[in-house]
N, C-alpha and C positions, 0 to 999 in steps of 0.2 A: 419412097413417103418412108417416113417411120413411123414405130407406133406409140401413142399414146401413155404421155406416165399415167402411171397408178400410185395414189397414194402409199406409202409403206411404212407398215406398222410391228416392226419386227415383234416374237412374241416366239412363246416356247410355252406346248403344250404338249401334256403326257398325264400316267394314269398312275395306278397301284391299285391293288384292290383287299378287302376288307372281307375276309370269307371268300363269300361270294358275290359284294356288291363291288360293283368300279366306280372308285371315287377319281375323278376329274380332276387336273389341276393345271392353271392358265398363266401361263405369265407374260405380262404387255406392257412396253412402252408407253406412256402417256405420254408424252413431249418430251421435245431434244433438250430439256434439263436435268435429265436423268431420271425422273419419278416415274416409274412402273406401279402397276399394281395385281395383285397374286387374287385369281379366284379358284377357293377349292368346291367344286359340289360333290355331297356328298349325299345322302337319304333323307337327312335329317336338315337338309337345306343349301346354303351356299356361306358359304365365309371371303371376305373380299378385304384385305387391308390394300394401304399403299406405301409403299415403300422408296426414297431416294436415292437406295441401291439396289443392283439387282443380286451383290453379295448376303444383303443383307436378305433380300426379298426369300431366296433359297436358300438361308436362314430357316429364315420362318415354316416354310413350306417342309422342309425336311423337321419339325418340330411338333406340327400337323400332323405329319405322315405315323410319326412315333407316337404320338396321342391317341392316334386310330388305330395305331396296328397293336400297340402295345408293345414294340420295340422300342429301340434306344435313338435317339437321334447321335448322329455324325458328327463333328467338330467343322466338316473342311465344306458342307452346305448339302452334298447329298448322302440320303440315305441307302441304309443297308439295306 
């Protein structure tokens, strides 16, 4: 007997610190067409944006992180 198939929603969850505050971000695949949702949760609320590629979403996460931390964003989609 095999285990039942569970729905698979690829996602990435991470966080960074802004002073003593933890800012959490999540990147989730919305459907099979490549659309993904970026959610950034911080003390002021939640930023939610949709993208047609994960590369664009990761670049935006890097920009948001740079804005919140006061650091400059890198060009490869990851933060310093």
